[in-house]
Each structure stands twice: as C-alpha cells, then as structure tokens.
N, CA, C and O of each residue as an XYZ file, in Angstrom:
940
protein
N      76.351    -12.423     69.204
C      75.189    -11.878     69.888
C      74.893    -12.713     71.124
O      75.120    -13.923     71.134
N      74.387    -12.067     72.164
C      73.983    -12.798     73.359
C      72.609    -12.327     73.796
O      72.240    -11.168     73.608
N      71.863    -13.247     74.381
C      70.471    -12.966     74.716
C      70.333    -12.175     76.008
O      69.325    -11.499     76.211
N      71.331    -12.249     76.883
C      71.258    -11.520     78.148
C      72.659    -11.228     78.655
O      73.639    -11.797     78.174
N      72.741    -10.331     79.636
C      74.007     -9.998     80.272
C      73.735     -9.749     81.755
O      73.470     -8.617     82.158
N      73.802    -10.816     82.572
C      73.510    -10.675     84.004
C      74.443     -9.705     84.720
O      74.124     -9.234     85.812
N      75.587     -9.402     84.121
C      76.557     -8.514     84.769
C      76.246     -7.037     84.541
O      76.828     -6.178     85.204
N      75.345     -6.730     83.621
C      75.052     -5.329     83.320
C      74.364     -4.653     84.507
O      73.398     -5.176     85.062
N      74.880     -3.486     84.883
C      74.309     -2.726     85.997
C      73.740     -1.382     85.551
O      73.340     -0.568     86.384
N      73.704     -1.150     84.241
C      73.197      0.127     83.743
C      71.705      0.250     84.020
O      70.925     -0.625     83.645
N      71.312      1.327     84.670
C      69.902      1.647     84.908
C      69.641      2.999     84.264
O      70.291      3.988     84.604
N      68.694      3.046     83.338
C      68.431      4.309     82.658
C      67.038      4.302     82.051
O      66.409      3.254     81.906
N      66.569      5.496     81.699
C      65.336      5.634     80.934
C      65.660      5.363     79.476
O      66.661      5.862     78.962
N      64.826      4.579     78.802
C      65.191      4.098     77.484
C      65.332      5.209     76.451
O      66.091      5.059     75.493
N      64.626      6.310     76.621
C      64.701      7.366     75.608
C      66.123      7.900     75.465
O      66.475      8.451     74.422
N      66.943      7.744     76.502
C      68.325      8.198     76.430
C      69.135      7.357     75.445
O      70.170      7.805     74.951
N      68.667      6.140     75.160
C      69.374      5.249     74.249
C      68.992      5.488     72.792
O      69.841      5.407     71.904
N      67.716      5.782     72.543
C      67.308      5.908     71.141
C      67.253      7.349     70.636
O      67.276      7.575     69.426
N      67.182      8.318     71.535
C      67.047      9.717     71.098
C      68.214     10.151     70.225
O      68.034     10.890     69.257
N      69.420      9.686     70.572
C      70.602     10.114     69.821
C      70.682      9.493     68.428
O      71.479      9.929     67.598
N      69.860      8.477     68.169
C      69.892      7.800     66.873
C      69.015      8.480     65.826
O      69.124      8.178     64.637
N      68.150      9.390     66.254
C      67.194     10.010     65.334
C      67.878     11.120     64.538
O      68.319     12.110     65.121
N      67.972     10.971     63.216
C      68.589     12.043     62.417
C      67.617     13.207     62.211
O      66.410     13.053     62.404
N      68.132     14.345     61.828
C      67.287     15.501     61.544
C      66.391     15.214     60.343
O      66.808     14.599     59.361
N      65.154     15.675     60.452
C      64.145     15.487     59.402
C      63.934     13.997     59.084
O      63.751     13.604     57.932
N      63.965     13.202     60.128
C      63.891     11.751     59.967
C      62.489     11.284     59.595
O      61.481     11.870     59.989
N      62.471     10.209     58.823
C      61.255      9.445     58.601
C      61.391      8.181     59.451
O      62.290      7.365     59.249
N      60.462      8.046     60.413
C      60.556      7.001     61.436
C      59.354      6.072     61.350
O      58.225      6.514     61.141
N      59.609      4.793     61.511
C      58.561      3.781     61.594
C      58.614      3.154     62.974
O      59.661      2.661     63.395
N      57.485      3.169     63.684
C      57.397      2.481     64.974
C      56.464      1.285     64.828
O      55.333      1.429     64.365
N      56.932      0.125     65.215
C      56.155     -1.113     65.113
C      55.668     -1.527     66.489
O      56.459     -1.662     67.423
N      54.355     -1.729     66.612
C      53.781     -2.087     67.911
C      53.780     -0.897     68.844
O      54.355     -0.955     69.931
N      53.136      0.189     68.429
C      53.231      1.452     69.179
C      52.410      1.474     70.458
O      52.593      2.371     71.281
N      51.504      0.507     70.652
C      50.722      0.468     71.889
C      49.937      1.742     72.104
O      49.213      2.202     71.222
N      50.092      2.312     73.301
C      49.327      3.517     73.630
C      50.016      4.801     73.182
O      49.628      5.892     73.601
N      51.033      4.681     72.337
C      51.752      5.817     71.740
C      52.597      6.592     72.739
O      52.979      7.731     72.474
N      52.892      5.991     73.876
C      53.757      6.669     74.847
C      55.152      6.915     74.267
O      55.693      8.016     74.371
N      55.733      5.862     73.647
C      57.056      6.017     73.051
C      56.973      6.913     71.801
O      57.898      7.674     71.517
N      55.877      6.819     71.073
C      55.683      7.669     69.897
C      55.789      9.133     70.288
O      56.448      9.925     69.614
N      55.138      9.477     71.373
C      55.160     10.866     71.841
C      56.584     11.276     72.236
O      57.017     12.392     71.947
N      57.299     10.375     72.892
C      58.678     10.652     73.280
C      59.548     10.889     72.050
O      60.366     11.809     72.030
N      59.369     10.059     71.028
C      60.141     10.210     69.789
C      59.852     11.560     69.141
O      60.774     12.233     68.680
N      58.598     11.958     69.102
C      58.234     13.217     68.454
C      58.720     14.424     69.247
O      58.926     15.495     68.676
N      58.906     14.263     70.552
C      59.408     15.382     71.364
C      60.838     15.752     70.999
O      61.304     16.838     71.345
N      61.539     14.861     70.302
C      62.919     15.182     69.914
C      62.978     16.383     68.972
O      63.994     17.073     68.894
N      61.882     16.624     68.260
C      61.849     17.728     67.307
C      62.588     17.444     66.022
O      62.747     18.334     65.186
N      63.049     16.199     65.849
C      63.850     15.854     64.669
C      63.086     15.020     63.637
O      63.605     14.738     62.557
N      61.858     14.628     63.970
C      61.109     13.708     63.110
C      60.176     14.476     62.182
O      59.316     15.231     62.635
N      60.355     14.276     60.890
C      59.481     14.921     59.911
C      58.185     14.141     59.727
O      57.131     14.723     59.473
N      58.273     12.821     59.858
C      57.102     11.967     59.654
C      57.308     10.667     60.415
O      58.403     10.105     60.428
N      56.232     10.196     61.053
C      56.285      8.926     61.777
C      55.059      8.092     61.415
O      53.923      8.554     61.514
N      55.314      6.866     60.999
C      54.243      5.888     60.800
C      54.272      4.959     62.004
O      55.281      4.302     62.256
N      53.173      4.900     62.749
C      53.102      4.097     63.966
C      52.062      2.994     63.774
O      50.876      3.273     63.602
N      52.508      1.760     63.803
C      51.630      0.611     63.576
C      51.262     -0.071     64.886
O      52.061     -0.118     65.821
N      50.046     -0.597     64.940
C      49.567     -1.352     66.098
C      48.635     -2.446     65.605
O      47.869     -2.238     64.664
N      48.698     -3.618     66.240
C      47.838     -4.734     65.830
C      46.592     -4.878     66.687
O      45.656     -5.578     66.299
N      46.562     -4.228     67.844
C      45.399     -4.295     68.729
C      44.364     -3.261     68.258
O      44.597     -2.055     68.350
N      43.232     -3.740     67.760
C      42.221     -2.844     67.190
C      41.658     -1.877     68.231
O      41.335     -0.735     67.903
N      41.539     -2.322     69.475
C      41.014     -1.450     70.535
C      41.963     -0.282     70.770
O      41.545      0.875     70.817
N      43.249     -0.601     70.916
C      44.231      0.457     71.143
C      44.385      1.337     69.912
O      44.564      2.548     70.039
N      44.317      0.754     68.732
C      44.436      1.542     67.503
C      43.324      2.586     67.422
O      43.569      3.726     67.028
N      42.119      2.204     67.789
C      41.004      3.157     67.760
C      41.270      4.323     68.708
O      40.943      5.467     68.392
N      41.853      4.043     69.853
C      42.206      5.112     70.789
C      43.279      6.018     70.198
O      43.228      7.237     70.356
N      44.239      5.420     69.522
C      45.308      6.226     68.922
C      44.768      7.150     67.831
O      45.212      8.291     67.699
N      43.818      6.655     67.060
C      43.242      7.479     65.993
C      42.535      8.714     66.543
O      42.387      9.718     65.846
N      42.102      8.632     67.799
C      41.394      9.760     68.411
C      42.344     10.836     68.936
O      41.899     11.907     69.351
N      43.649     10.558     68.921
C      44.614     11.528     69.427
C      44.728     12.721     68.469
O      44.707     12.561     67.249
N      44.846     13.910     69.050
C      44.924     15.122     68.234
C      46.236     15.885     68.450
O      46.443     16.940     67.851
N      47.113     15.359     69.295
C      48.331     16.096     69.658
C      49.586     15.569     68.961
O      50.700     15.942     69.329
N      49.412     14.708     67.962
C      50.563     14.155     67.244
C      50.344     14.343     65.732
O      50.111     13.372     65.012
N      50.418     15.580     65.263
C      50.046     15.889     63.875
C      50.931     15.256     62.811
O      50.468     15.042     61.691
N      52.178     14.952     63.117
C      53.068     14.372     62.112
C      53.149     12.853     62.207
O      54.030     12.228     61.617
N      52.209     12.266     62.965
C      52.176     10.813     63.128
C      50.964     10.254     62.407
O      49.847     10.750     62.559
N      51.200      9.218     61.622
C      50.099      8.496     60.968
C      49.978      7.136     61.631
O      50.924      6.349     61.611
N      48.816      6.850     62.222
C      48.576      5.567     62.872
C      47.915      4.610     61.884
O      47.020      4.996     61.131
N      48.365      3.366     61.899
C      47.781      2.357     61.014
C      47.665      1.030     61.758
O      48.457      0.721     62.648
N      46.652      0.252     61.364
C      46.409     -1.056     61.963
C      47.128     -2.101     61.110
O      46.635     -2.494     60.053
N      48.292     -2.546     61.576
C      49.095     -3.496     60.801
C      50.194     -4.060     61.676
O      50.545     -3.486     62.707
N      50.739     -5.207     61.248
C      51.813     -5.842     61.980
C      53.140     -5.714     61.264
O      53.200     -5.315     60.101
N      54.207     -6.057     61.973
C      55.561     -5.931     61.425
C      55.796     -6.859     60.248
O      56.667     -6.599     59.418
N      55.035     -7.932     60.166
C      55.238     -8.900     59.087
C      54.603     -8.459     57.766
O      54.773     -9.122     56.743
N      53.874     -7.342     57.787
C      53.232     -6.839     56.568
C      53.109     -5.323     56.688
O      52.030     -4.799     56.964
N      54.203     -4.636     56.481
C      54.267     -3.191     56.711
C      53.698     -2.428     55.511
O      54.178     -2.610     54.392
N      52.698     -1.587     55.717
C      52.091     -0.832     54.614
C      52.900      0.416     54.264
O      52.468      1.542     54.513
N      54.076      0.196     53.684
C      54.952      1.317     53.334
C      55.850      0.905     52.176
O      56.070     -0.281     51.932
N      56.361      1.902     51.470
C      57.242      1.653     50.335
C      58.607      1.161     50.787
O      59.023      1.404     51.920
N      59.289      0.477     49.905
C      60.662      0.051     50.174
C      61.577      1.274     50.271
O      61.331      2.303     49.641
N      62.632      1.142     51.071
C      63.661      2.180     51.199
C      63.062      3.537     51.584
O      63.434      4.568     51.023
N      62.140      3.530     52.537
C      61.424      4.779     52.834
C      61.630      5.327     54.244
O      61.127      6.407     54.553
N      62.363      4.608     55.116
C      62.531      5.078     56.493
C      64.002      5.136     56.882
O      64.803      4.290     56.486
N      64.335      6.153     57.665
C      65.687      6.289     58.204
C      65.894      5.427     59.434
O      67.001      4.956     59.696
N      64.807      5.222     60.198
C      64.911      4.543     61.483
C      63.639      3.749     61.750
O      62.530      4.265     61.607
N      63.810      2.490     62.140
C      62.686      1.657     62.587
C      62.847      1.408     64.077
O      63.924      1.026     64.537
N      61.780      1.623     64.827
C      61.778      1.422     66.275
C      60.795      0.318     66.627
O      59.661      0.304     66.148
N      61.240     -0.607     67.470
C      60.385     -1.713     67.895
C      60.622     -1.924     69.386
O      61.632     -2.502     69.788
N      59.683     -1.451     70.203
C      59.837     -1.514     71.648
C      59.052     -2.691     72.222
O      57.823     -2.654     72.278
N      59.762     -3.733     72.647
C      59.165     -4.878     73.360
C      58.031     -5.524     72.571
O      57.040     -5.960     73.157
N      58.168     -5.590     71.245
C      57.061     -6.138     70.465
C      57.445     -7.201     69.451
O      56.556     -7.840     68.887
N      58.731     -7.420     69.192
C      59.092     -8.469     68.237
C      58.620     -9.837     68.733
O      58.203    -10.677     67.937
N      58.685    -10.057     70.041
C      58.255    -11.358     70.565
C      56.735    -11.539     70.516
O      56.234    -12.631     70.785
N      56.005    -10.483     70.178
C      54.558    -10.602     70.015
C      54.171    -10.999     68.587
O      53.023    -11.362     68.333
N      55.114    -10.932     67.673
C      54.856    -11.373     66.300
C      54.703    -12.895     66.311
O      55.464    -13.571     67.002
N      53.743    -13.455     65.566
C      53.602    -14.924     65.514
C      54.933    -15.586     65.188
O      55.701    -15.090     64.364
N      55.200    -16.720     65.847
C      56.495    -17.384     65.715
C      56.892    -17.630     64.266
O      58.045    -17.429     63.887
N      55.928    -18.065     63.461
C      56.250    -18.418     62.083
C      56.355    -17.204     61.166
O      56.547    -17.349     59.958
N      56.228    -15.989     61.747
C      56.313    -14.783     60.917
C      57.410    -13.818     61.383
O      57.524    -12.710     60.859
N      58.214    -14.238     62.364
C      59.276    -13.354     62.856
C      60.316    -13.076     61.795
O      60.774    -11.941     61.662
N      60.703    -14.099     61.029
C      61.665    -13.873     59.953
C      61.088    -12.927     58.901
O      61.798    -12.079     58.361
N      59.806    -13.078     58.619
C      59.146    -12.192     57.659
C      59.126    -10.751     58.176
O      59.272     -9.805     57.402
N      58.944    -10.593     59.487
C      58.944     -9.250     60.066
C      60.298     -8.572     59.883
O      60.364     -7.394     59.530
N      61.377     -9.318     60.123
C      62.704     -8.736     59.944
C      62.990     -8.459     58.468
O      63.686     -7.500     58.136
N      62.455     -9.298     57.589
C      62.589     -9.054     56.158
C      61.871     -7.766     55.759
O      62.375     -6.991     54.946
N      60.696     -7.549     56.335
C      59.950     -6.332     56.064
C      60.674     -5.095     56.604
O      60.697     -4.045     55.962
N      61.258     -5.238     57.783
C      62.024     -4.126     58.357
C      63.175     -3.754     57.431
O      63.417     -2.574     57.180
N      63.879     -4.755     56.925
C      64.975     -4.491     55.994
C      64.454     -3.832     54.719
O      65.085     -2.917     54.191
N      63.312     -4.290     54.226
C      62.754     -3.759     52.980
C      62.466     -2.271     53.081
O      62.804     -1.508     52.176
N      61.838     -1.852     54.185
C      61.384     -0.456     54.273
C      62.485      0.496     54.723
O      62.339      1.710     54.580
N      63.589     -0.030     55.265
C      64.693      0.842     55.657
C      65.451      1.342     54.430
O      65.615      0.618     53.449
N      65.901      2.571     54.500
C      66.819      3.073     53.488
C      68.168      2.360     53.662
O      68.493      1.951     54.777
N      68.950      2.202     52.608
C      70.291      1.632     52.767
C      71.079      2.399     53.830
O      71.175      3.625     53.776
N      71.637      1.675     54.787
C      72.339      2.307     55.891
C      71.437      2.707     57.041
O      71.923      3.175     58.070
N      70.120      2.531     56.885
C      69.175      2.869     57.942
C      69.264      1.902     59.108
O      69.739      0.775     58.963
N      68.798      2.359     60.278
C      68.936      1.593     61.511
C      67.610      1.032     61.999
O      66.557      1.652     61.848
N      67.686     -0.150     62.585
C      66.540     -0.749     63.269
C      66.916     -0.900     64.738
O      67.845     -1.630     65.083
N      66.188     -0.205     65.588
C      66.393     -0.260     67.042
C      65.332     -1.195     67.599
O      64.152     -0.848     67.640
N      65.755     -2.389     68.032
C      64.809     -3.397     68.518
C      65.132     -3.702     69.964
O      66.169     -4.296     70.258
N      64.251     -3.302     70.873
C      64.464     -3.598     72.291
C      63.495     -4.695     72.725
O      62.328     -4.717     72.333
N      64.019     -5.602     73.546
C      63.249     -6.741     74.023
C      63.475     -6.917     75.528
O      64.572     -6.654     76.019
N      62.454     -7.355     76.260
C      62.654     -7.646     77.677
C      63.456     -8.931     77.843
O      63.234     -9.909     77.130
N      64.383     -8.918     78.783
C      65.150    -10.119     79.108
C      64.330    -10.968     80.077
O      63.706    -10.443     80.999
N      64.336    -12.277     79.860
C      63.521    -13.178     80.667
C      64.233    -13.446     81.995
O      64.862    -14.487     82.182
N      64.118    -12.488     82.905
C      64.766    -12.592     84.215
C      64.206    -11.498     85.119
O      63.574    -10.553     84.645
N      64.439    -11.632     86.415
C      64.069    -10.593     87.362
C      62.770    -10.858     88.106
O      61.965    -11.697     87.701
N      62.579    -10.127     89.205
C      61.410    -10.314     90.076
C      60.098    -10.034     89.345
O      59.112    -10.746     89.533
N      60.093     -9.001     88.519
C      58.865     -8.656     87.796
C      58.479     -9.770     86.836
O      57.307    -10.127     86.718
N      59.464    -10.306     86.165
C      59.216    -11.411     85.239
C      58.662    -12.637     85.963
O      57.825    -13.355     85.417
N      59.126    -12.875     87.184
C      58.648    -14.030     87.944
C      57.166    -13.900     88.285
O      56.471    -14.905     88.427
N      56.685    -12.674     88.415
C      55.248    -12.458     88.630
C      54.498    -12.661     87.322
O      53.478    -13.349     87.292
N      54.989    -12.073     86.250
C      54.300    -12.172     84.960
C      54.192    -13.612     84.476
O      53.169    -14.001     83.913
N      55.227    -14.397     84.687
C      55.221    -15.753     84.135
C      54.179    -16.660     84.793
O      53.890    -17.742     84.284
N      53.613    -16.221     85.927
C      52.547    -16.999     86.550
C      51.319    -17.097     85.652
O      50.574    -18.075     85.714
N      51.109    -16.071     84.810
C      49.939    -16.092     83.935
C      50.291    -15.801     82.470
O      49.434    -15.902     81.591
N      51.552    -15.441     82.213
C      51.936    -15.097     80.839
C      53.423    -15.391     80.669
O      54.254    -14.485     80.735
N      53.743    -16.637     80.456
C      55.133    -17.075     80.355
C      55.637    -16.845     78.926
O      55.187    -17.504     77.989
N      56.573    -15.906     78.770
C      57.051    -15.523     77.439
C      58.455    -16.047     77.127
O      59.103    -15.557     76.203
N      58.922    -17.019     77.876
C      60.293    -17.485     77.651
C      60.489    -17.977     76.218
O      61.484    -17.632     75.579
N      59.568    -18.767     75.714
C      59.696    -19.327     74.378
C      59.704    -18.246     73.306
O      60.569    -18.249     72.430
N      58.746    -17.319     73.366
C      58.635    -16.324     72.296
C      59.770    -15.304     72.350
O      60.207    -14.809     71.311
N      60.248    -14.988     73.548
C      61.366    -14.052     73.628
C      62.636    -14.681     73.050
O      63.406    -14.010     72.364
N      62.851    -15.953     73.324
C      64.006    -16.642     72.749
C      63.863    -16.728     71.227
O      64.837    -16.550     70.495
N      62.658    -16.999     70.762
C      62.435    -17.086     69.315
C      62.727    -15.753     68.633
O      63.285    -15.728     67.536
N      62.358    -14.656     69.267
C      62.632    -13.336     68.703
C      64.133    -13.099     68.605
O      64.625    -12.587     67.599
N      64.857    -13.474     69.655
C      66.313    -13.319     69.632
C      66.930    -14.181     68.536
O      67.819    -13.728     67.815
N      66.470    -15.403     68.411
C      67.027    -16.314     67.408
C      66.736    -15.839     65.984
O      67.544    -16.048     65.079
N      65.589    -15.204     65.790
C      65.275    -14.644     64.472
C      66.266    -13.531     64.119
O      66.721    -13.438     62.979
N      66.597    -12.689     65.102
C      67.575    -11.634     64.844
C      68.961    -12.224     64.603
O      69.707    -11.735     63.754
N      69.303    -13.264     65.341
C      70.572    -13.946     65.106
C      70.670    -14.458     63.674
O      71.703    -14.308     63.021
N      69.592    -15.060     63.195
C      69.600    -15.577     61.819
C      69.796    -14.456     60.814
O      70.544    -14.596     59.847
N      69.112    -13.337     61.054
C      69.222    -12.209     60.131
C      70.647    -11.661     60.090
O      71.149    -11.297     59.027
N      71.289    -11.605     61.245
C      72.652    -11.084     61.319
C      73.655    -12.091     60.768
O      74.550    -11.722     60.008
N      73.511    -13.354     61.146
C      74.459    -14.384     60.687
C      74.454    -14.529     59.167
O      75.476    -14.852     58.562
N      73.301    -14.290     58.561
C      73.187    -14.418     57.100
C      73.665    -13.169     56.359
O      73.801    -13.188     55.136
N      73.920    -12.083     57.097
C      74.308    -10.831     56.464
C      73.127    -10.018     55.969
O      73.300     -8.965     55.356
N      71.922    -10.512     56.239
C      70.701     -9.835     55.823
C      70.604     -8.462     56.490
O      70.213     -7.476     55.865
N      70.970     -8.423     57.780
C      71.083     -7.185     58.533
C      72.413     -7.213     59.268
O      72.922     -8.286     59.592
N      72.978     -6.046     59.531
C      74.257     -5.956     60.227
C      74.036     -5.571     61.682
O      73.220     -4.698     61.978
N      74.754     -6.214     62.586
C      74.692     -5.843     63.993
C      75.620     -4.666     64.246
O      76.827     -4.764     64.023
N      75.062     -3.556     64.710
C      75.870     -2.393     65.063
C      76.374     -2.533     66.496
O      77.565     -2.370     66.760
N      75.456     -2.839     67.425
C      75.828     -3.061     68.819
C      74.654     -3.634     69.590
O      73.508     -3.578     69.143
N      74.958     -4.183     70.750
C      73.948     -4.603     71.716
C      74.141     -3.787     72.984
O      75.267     -3.488     73.383
N      73.035     -3.436     73.604
C      73.078     -2.742     74.894
C      72.146     -3.457     75.863
O      71.051     -3.880     75.493
N      72.595     -3.586     77.108
C      71.790     -4.196     78.155
C      71.597     -3.163     79.257
O      72.551     -2.509     79.679
N      70.367     -3.020     79.715
C      70.063     -2.004     80.715
C      68.827     -2.416     81.512
O      68.093     -3.324     81.122
N      68.618     -1.743     82.612
C      67.436     -1.973     83.434
C      66.617     -0.698     83.498
O      67.160      0.405     83.540
N      65.313     -0.864     83.503
C      64.417      0.273     83.668
C      63.496      0.036     84.854
O      63.185     -1.105     85.195
N      63.067      1.119     85.473
C      62.171      1.017     86.620
C      60.722      0.945     86.149
O      60.283      1.762     85.339
N      59.987     -0.034     86.661
C      58.556     -0.167     86.398
C      57.844      0.036     87.723
O      58.154     -0.636     88.706
N      56.892      0.957     87.757
C      56.252      1.322     89.021
C      54.732      1.191     88.927
O      54.131      1.464     87.888
N      54.132      0.770     90.032
C      52.673      0.717     90.176
C      52.325      1.228     91.568
O      52.979      0.880     92.551
N      51.297      2.049     91.639
C      50.930      2.591     92.940
C      50.313      1.521     93.830
O      50.409      1.591     95.055
N      49.675      0.527     93.206
C      49.058     -0.560     93.970
C      48.728     -1.715     93.021
O      48.963     -1.618     91.817
N      48.191     -2.794     93.559
C      47.881     -3.953     92.731
C      46.760     -3.648     91.744
O      46.730     -4.208     90.648
N      45.844     -2.768     92.122
C      44.739     -2.432     91.221
C      45.262     -1.829     89.914
O      44.738     -2.128     88.841
N      46.279     -0.995     90.000
C      46.847     -0.411     88.782
C      47.548     -1.471     87.943
O      47.443     -1.462     86.716
N      48.265     -2.386     88.600
C      48.907     -3.487     87.880
C      47.856     -4.354     87.190
O      48.038     -4.764     86.043
N      46.773     -4.626     87.882
C      45.709     -5.465     87.320
C      45.077     -4.791     86.106
O      44.768     -5.452     85.115
N      44.886     -3.482     86.185
C      44.276     -2.749     85.073
C      45.191     -2.700     83.858
O      44.755     -2.973     82.739
N      46.467     -2.351     84.072
C      47.374     -2.100     82.956
C      47.987     -3.366     82.376
O      48.282     -3.413     81.182
N      48.182     -4.387     83.192
C      48.882     -5.585     82.722
C      47.919     -6.749     82.509
O      47.806     -7.275     81.402
N      47.236     -7.143     83.562
C      46.313     -8.274     83.421
C      45.159     -7.909     82.495
O      44.666     -8.760     81.754
N      44.730     -6.665     82.530
C      43.604     -6.229     81.710
C      43.976     -5.670     80.359
O      43.134     -5.069     79.691
N      45.224     -5.852     79.933
C      45.663     -5.315     78.643
C      44.821     -5.885     77.502
O      44.614     -7.096     77.423
N      44.339     -5.017     76.626
C      43.429     -5.467     75.562
C      44.143     -6.254     74.478
O      43.504     -7.009     73.746
N      45.467     -6.090     74.360
C      46.172     -6.794     73.285
C      46.402     -8.267     73.591
O      46.777     -9.031     72.702
N      46.181     -8.679     74.851
C      46.455    -10.075     75.221
C      45.234    -10.794     75.772
O      45.053    -11.984     75.513
N      44.389    -10.092     76.531
C      43.163    -10.659     77.085
C      43.438    -11.882     77.960
O      43.037    -13.000     77.638
N      44.129    -11.639     79.069
C      44.445    -12.707     80.002
C      43.178    -13.187     80.718
O      42.271    -12.404     80.999
N      43.141    -14.454     80.997
C      42.047    -15.047     81.772
C      42.669    -15.846     82.907
O      43.160    -16.954     82.691
N      42.650    -15.289     84.122
C      43.274    -15.924     85.270
C      42.241    -16.651     86.123
O      41.136    -16.152     86.337
N      42.604    -17.815     86.599
C      41.752    -18.496     87.571
C      41.845    -17.736     88.886
O      42.756    -16.931     89.081
N      40.908    -17.991     89.782
C      40.931    -17.335     91.095
C      42.204    -17.683     91.850
O      42.769    -16.842     92.549
N      42.654    -18.932     91.706
C      43.862    -19.368     92.398
C      45.095    -18.655     91.851
O      45.968    -18.234     92.610
N      45.159    -18.523     90.523
C      46.300    -17.846     89.912
C      46.324    -16.376     90.289
O      47.379    -15.834     90.617
N      45.172    -15.731     90.245
C      45.095    -14.318     90.599
C      45.547    -14.101     92.040
O      46.232    -13.121     92.334
N      45.173    -14.999     92.933
C      45.580    -14.879     94.336
C      47.096    -15.002     94.478
O      47.704    -14.285     95.273
N      47.708    -15.908     93.712
C      49.159    -16.074     93.753
C      49.879    -14.848     93.191
O      50.888    -14.406     93.739
N      49.351    -14.307     92.098
C      49.937    -13.092     91.519
C      49.852    -11.945     92.524
O      50.814    -11.198     92.704
N      48.696    -11.809     93.179
C      48.504    -10.744     94.162
C      49.492    -10.889     95.319
O      50.068     -9.904     95.780
N      49.680    -12.120     95.781
C      50.589    -12.355     96.901
C      52.032    -12.033     96.517
O      52.758    -11.411     97.294
N      52.452    -12.456     95.317
C      53.816    -12.170     94.870
C      54.026    -10.663     94.719
O      55.076    -10.135     95.084
N      53.025     -9.984     94.183
C      53.105     -8.543     93.993
C      53.198     -7.830     95.341
O      53.973     -6.886     95.495
N      52.413     -8.279     96.309
C      52.358     -7.637     97.623
C      53.714     -7.624     98.314
O      53.996     -6.735     99.117
N      54.551     -8.607     98.005
C      55.876     -8.680     98.629
C      56.764     -7.513     98.213
O      57.788     -7.261     98.848
N      56.382     -6.795     97.150
C      57.192     -5.684     96.641
C      56.572     -4.323     96.926
O      57.109     -3.301     96.501
N      55.460     -4.294     97.633
C      54.787     -3.041     97.946
C      55.517     -2.316     99.074
O      55.845     -2.904    100.105
N      55.765     -1.018     98.851
C      56.354     -0.168     99.876
C      55.490      1.053    100.091
O      54.367      1.101     99.591
N      55.978      2.040    100.818
C      55.188      3.256    101.093
C      54.732      3.986     99.823
O      53.684      4.632     99.817
N      55.524      3.878     98.750
C      55.198      4.588     97.500
C      54.723      3.644     96.402
O      54.764      3.993     95.222
N      54.274      2.455     96.780
C      53.816      1.492     95.786
C      54.861      0.422     95.535
O      55.707      0.157     96.389
N      54.799     -0.189     94.368
C      55.740     -1.249     94.012
C      56.632     -0.791     92.868
O      56.157     -0.211     91.891
N      57.930     -1.057     92.996
C      58.874     -0.720     91.934
C      59.722     -1.936     91.616
O      60.187     -2.634     92.518
N      59.921     -2.187     90.331
C      60.731     -3.300     89.862
C      61.776     -2.765     88.891
O      61.494     -1.862     88.103
N      62.973     -3.319     88.948
C      63.981     -3.037     87.935
C      63.958     -4.182     86.932
O      64.296     -5.317     87.269
N      63.565     -3.886     85.715
C      63.396     -4.927     84.707
C      64.557     -4.895     83.715
O      64.891     -3.827     83.202
N      65.183     -6.048     83.432
C      66.305     -6.092     82.491
C      65.828     -6.113     81.043
O      64.825     -6.743     80.710
N      66.563     -5.418     80.202
C      66.207     -5.300     78.783
C      67.455     -5.405     77.917
O      68.579     -5.215     78.381
N      67.224     -5.712     76.648
C      68.310     -5.775     75.663
C      67.920     -4.970     74.436
O      66.774     -5.030     73.990
N      68.857     -4.224     73.893
C      68.663     -3.544     72.619
C      69.591     -4.159     71.593
O      70.796     -4.261     71.822
N      69.043     -4.567     70.471
C      69.826     -4.992     69.313
C      69.697     -3.886     68.268
O      68.618     -3.667     67.716
N      70.780     -3.207     68.006
C      70.793     -2.144     67.014
C      71.319     -2.735     65.708
O      72.480     -3.134     65.620
N      70.454     -2.786     64.698
C      70.772     -3.417     63.421
C      70.787     -2.377     62.309
O      70.165     -1.321     62.421
N      71.500     -2.687     61.246
C      71.597     -1.751     60.121
C      71.352     -2.490     58.803
O      71.795     -3.624     58.622
N      70.645     -1.831     57.895
C      70.494     -2.360     56.548
C      71.763     -2.093     55.769
O      72.194     -0.942     55.692
N      72.381     -3.114     55.186
C      73.637     -2.886     54.441
C      73.430     -1.873     53.314
O      72.353     -1.792     52.722
N      74.457     -1.122     53.038
C      74.402     -0.120     51.953
C      74.588     -0.800     50.594
O      74.574     -0.130     49.562
C-alpha cells in the first residue's frame, strides 16, 4: 500500500469510481455522511434497497433528519467506532474523507467495526484526501491534517497486513473543488459546524491572500488529490 501517487493524472468525479461497486438491492452503510450529498448520489443509482447514513456532527444530523427526499435512507447520530447495526448486515460500506476525522486512538476500532458489519466478501470503499496540492496548502494554515491523515492510512495498513481486511485495489485521482468567491469558501470550510475553526485576524488575512491568488473570472478552482483504498471482508 502507498499513501500517495504523485504521478497519477486521473481527474474524475468520484461517483464514477464507487457507482460500479453497488450491487443490486444493496444494503449500504455510509460513515460520516455530512450534508448527505454523497448519500443522494448513491441513492440515485437505483440499486440501493436500504442505506444507513451516520454522522457525528449533531447540527448537521438535525438537518439530515429534516430531509424528506431520501425515503430509503435512515440517518443516525453515531461514529464509525461504534456502528449501531448488526454484524454481517451490509454489502458495501462507504467512507468519504472521514476516516481521518475519527479520534486517533479509535481508528483501529472503526476498521474493526467496519469489518464486523460487512457481510463476508463485502466491500469497504474508503476515500481519503492526499496531503498535497495548492488547496491543501491553504487549508493547512488553519487546519493541518497531515498527522491524522497519515494515522488513517497506517490504520488501514495494519488491518491489511494482519489479514483482518483484504486490499482489493488502490486508486489515486484528482477532483475539482470550486468556489465562486472567498465568502463561499469561508462559509463552507472555515464555518463548517463539524470542526468550528477559530482563526486569528492575521491567519484569516493570510488565508484570504492565498485564496485570492487562485481567483479567476469564474471563481476559484483547485484540483485536489485523493486516494481510494478498496478493502474486502474475507469470506
């Protein structure tokens, strides 16, 4: 396993990578569903019979509970390290950019829980941001995730090296992240309720200046590198 691949030039929308993994009449678990954007994409496949979507941010969870357009999705307030579901109950587990948000001392427990709830032969699709790129250089000014992202990768390495989970493949790709202006970036990223950033005036000014260097006629666009570790529960 490798944590990054600087040579990868694949640029794509992530749904193209996970859509083909969803079996017909699938039971799907999404960990760290956030604002349910990916949840909605998964349900659009038409192949999911039931989806349990977990979130640890109480503010966002309350918003998700108010949604009325996802009838086959059950939202719950819980983390990956303590999944409220029966063993051997899901065909596919999806984790989009959230394993590194699990407390460091509970990452191994989270992967153990993922293995527990997967059916034998079931897949865990875990995508993580790679610590590189222009966008990351802006984020690290107020939210440096190098340590936790490496810890998440190392936890998966341990799970695979021990035979606890099997590595099916790794994929490296870039996705486009766009903001119409700094105000939108400030609202969606700096103001995210799951993290509650507190920036000094000096730090905010530096973030604004770095962001401004990427503004064009249509706003700011960044190509962000990502890694997918596709794991399987042994049969």
